[in-house]
C-alpha positions as CSV (number, residue, x, y, z in Angstrom):
1,M,0.0,0.0,0.0
2,A,2.9,2.3,0.8
3,D,4.2,1.7,-2.7
4,K,0.9,2.9,-4.3
5,L,0.7,6.1,-2.2
6,P,3.2,8.1,-4.3
7,Y,1.3,7.1,-7.5
8,V,-2.0,8.2,-6.0
9,K,-0.5,11.6,-4.9
10,I,0.9,12.1,-8.4
11,A,-2.4,11.1,-10.0
12,L,-4.3,13.6,-7.6
13,I,-1.8,16.3,-8.4
14,A,-2.1,15.7,-12.1
15,A,-6.0,15.7,-11.9
16,V,-5.9,19.0,-9.9
17,M,-3.5,20.5,-12.5
18,L,-5.7,19.3,-15.4
19,L,-8.7,20.8,-13.7
20,G,-6.8,24.1,-13.0
21,L,-5.7,24.2,-16.6
22,S,-9.2,23.6,-17.8
23,I,-10.5,26.4,-15.6
24,V,-7.8,28.7,-16.9
25,G,-8.5,27.7,-20.5
26,S,-12.2,28.3,-20.1
27,Y,-11.5,31.7,-18.4
28,N,-9.2,32.8,-21.2
29,G,-11.6,31.6,-23.8
30,L,-14.4,33.6,-22.2
31,V,-12.2,36.7,-22.0
32,Q,-11.3,36.4,-25.7
33,S,-14.9,35.9,-26.7
34,Q,-16.1,38.8,-24.6
35,Q,-13.5,41.1,-26.1
36,L,-14.5,40.0,-29.6
37,V,-18.1,40.9,-28.8
38,H,-17.0,44.4,-27.7
39,Q,-14.8,44.7,-30.8
40,K,-17.6,43.8,-33.2
41,E,-20.0,46.2,-31.4
42,S,-17.4,49.0,-31.8
43,Q,-16.9,48.1,-35.5
44,Y,-20.7,48.3,-36.0
45,G,-20.8,51.7,-34.3
46,I,-17.9,53.0,-36.3
47,A,-19.5,51.7,-39.6
48,L,-22.8,53.4,-38.6
49,D,-21.0,56.7,-37.8
50,L,-18.7,56.7,-40.9
51,C,-21.5,55.6,-43.2
52,S,-23.8,58.3,-41.8
53,E,-21.2,60.9,-42.7
54,K,-20.6,59.3,-46.1
55,I,-24.4,59.3,-46.9
56,A,-24.6,63.0,-45.8
57,G,-21.7,63.8,-48.1
58,I,-23.3,61.9,-51.0
59,W,-26.5,63.9,-50.5
60,T,-24.6,67.2,-50.4
61,I,-22.7,66.4,-53.6
62,F,-25.8,65.2,-55.4
63,N,-27.8,68.3,-54.4
64,R,-25.0,70.6,-55.5
65,Y,-24.7,68.8,-58.8
66,V,-28.4,69.0,-59.5
67,D,-28.5,72.7,-58.6
68,H,-25.6,73.4,-60.9
69,E,-27.1,71.4,-63.7
70,S,-30.4,73.2,-63.3
71,D,-28.6,76.6,-63.4
72,V,-26.8,75.5,-66.6
73,F,-30.1,74.5,-68.3
74,I,-31.7,77.7,-67.3
75,N,-28.8,79.8,-68.6
76,T,-28.7,77.8,-71.8
77,A,-32.4,78.3,-72.4
78,K,-32.0,82.1,-71.7
79,A,-29.1,82.3,-74.2
80,R,-31.1,80.5,-76.9
81,S,-34.1,82.6,-76.2
82,A,-32.1,85.8,-76.5
83,F,-30.6,84.5,-79.7
84,N,-34.0,83.9,-81.2
85,D,-35.3,87.2,-80.0
86,S,-32.4,89.1,-81.5
87,I,-32.9,87.5,-84.9
88,M,-36.6,88.4,-84.8
89,Q,-36.1,92.0,-83.7
90,K,-33.3,93.0,-86.1
91,S,-34.4,94.3,-89.5
92,N,-30.9,94.7,-90.8
93,P,-29.5,91.3,-91.6
94,Y,-26.0,92.4,-90.9
95,D,-26.8,93.6,-87.4
96,S,-28.9,90.6,-86.8
97,A,-26.1,88.3,-87.9
98,Q,-23.5,90.1,-85.8
99,S,-25.8,90.0,-82.6
100,A,-26.8,86.5,-83.4
101,G,-23.2,85.5,-83.7
102,L,-22.4,86.9,-80.2
103,I,-25.4,85.1,-78.7
104,Y,-24.7,81.9,-80.5
105,A,-21.1,82.1,-79.2
106,N,-22.6,82.6,-75.7
107,V,-24.8,79.5,-76.1
108,R,-21.9,77.4,-77.3
109,M,-19.7,78.6,-74.4
110,V,-22.3,77.6,-71.9
111,T,-22.8,74.2,-73.3
112,E,-19.2,73.5,-74.1
113,S,-18.1,74.5,-70.6
114,N,-20.5,71.9,-69.2
115,P,-20.2,69.0,-71.6
116,Q,-21.6,66.4,-69.2
117,L,-25.0,67.3,-67.9
118,A,-26.0,64.0,-66.5
119,S,-27.9,64.1,-63.2
120,A,-29.3,60.6,-64.0
121,L,-25.7,59.2,-64.0
122,T,-25.0,61.1,-60.8
123,A,-28.1,59.8,-59.2
124,E,-27.1,56.2,-60.3
125,N,-23.6,56.7,-58.8
126,S,-25.2,58.1,-55.6
127,L,-27.5,55.2,-55.2
128,A,-24.6,52.8,-55.7
129,S,-22.7,54.7,-52.9
130,F,-25.8,54.5,-50.7
131,Q,-25.9,50.7,-51.3
132,E,-22.3,50.4,-50.4
133,A,-22.8,52.3,-47.2
134,V,-25.8,50.2,-46.3
135,N,-23.8,47.0,-47.0
136,E,-21.0,48.2,-44.8
137,I,-23.4,48.8,-41.9
138,K,-25.2,45.5,-42.5
139,T,-21.9,43.6,-42.6
140,A,-20.7,45.1,-39.4
141,A,-24.1,44.4,-37.7
142,D,-24.0,40.8,-38.9
143,D,-20.4,40.3,-37.7
144,W,-21.4,41.7,-34.3
145,M,-24.5,39.4,-34.0
146,V,-22.4,36.4,-35.0
147,Q,-19.9,37.1,-32.3
148,V,-22.7,37.7,-29.7
149,R,-24.1,34.3,-30.7
150,K,-20.7,32.6,-30.3
151,Y,-20.2,34.2,-26.9
152,N,-23.6,33.3,-25.7
153,T,-23.2,29.7,-26.9
154,Q,-19.7,29.4,-25.3
155,R,-20.7,31.1,-22.0
156,N,-23.7,28.7,-21.6
157,S,-21.8,25.5,-22.5
158,F,-20.1,23.3,-20.0
159,P,-17.5,24.0,-18.4
160,D,-17.6,27.6,-19.4
161,N,-21.0,28.1,-17.7
162,I,-19.5,27.2,-14.4
163,V,-16.3,29.2,-14.8
164,G,-18.3,32.1,-16.1
165,S,-20.5,32.1,-13.1
166,W,-17.6,31.9,-10.7
167,T,-15.7,34.8,-12.4
168,G,-18.6,37.1,-13.1
169,F,-18.9,37.0,-16.9
170,P,-22.4,38.0,-18.1
171,A,-24.6,35.1,-18.8
172,E,-25.3,36.5,-22.3
173,Y,-25.1,39.6,-24.4
174,P,-28.2,41.0,-25.9
175,Y,-28.4,40.8,-29.7
176,Y,-29.5,44.4,-30.3
177,H,-29.0,47.7,-28.6
178,P,-31.8,50.1,-29.6
179,D,-29.7,53.2,-29.3
180,R,-27.1,51.8,-31.8
181,T,-29.4,50.2,-34.4
182,K,-31.0,53.2,-36.0
183,L,-29.7,55.5,-38.7
184,N,-31.4,58.9,-38.5
185,I,-32.3,59.4,-42.2
186,T,-34.2,62.6,-41.4
187,D,-31.1,64.3,-40.2
188,L,-29.1,63.0,-43.1
189,M,-31.6,64.5,-45.6
190,K,-31.3,68.0,-44.1
191,T,-27.9,68.7,-45.5
């Protein structure tokens, strides 16, 4: 019996060490998983903030472009109208031709200085940028929710549920936080 005693002690020490290592491993896994939840939540918040700024910028650029294009169309129409009026009002063909030449040059200058009047293309590019921003937000939200699910599953699985209870880890993280899931479109449209 005395010969078996050292082996029993070694076996008990090994079992305690394995249990200790298991507890440390569970604890470290929970720490890592918890940090990833916080990281993904932060990435979602950053995506929401950056994409909100991006969307506001896209609206501003689009509105300025449409305003510019509208001004160009109005000025072109005025120049053409003035050209037609001057031809109608001049009785002397030479005066009419000289005045018409100046106005025609004006019309050409306005249209040539703005060769691409394409608000439809700008709108299409803006919508593509909106879609990109929405996809960035959705991807960040999906990544966050996947990590929350992984943490909640790990935390509530054996032996992590015991270690988590002893060390004060939250039993689970909620899947959504109402204050971080809304994009205020009304504020974005005011720019």
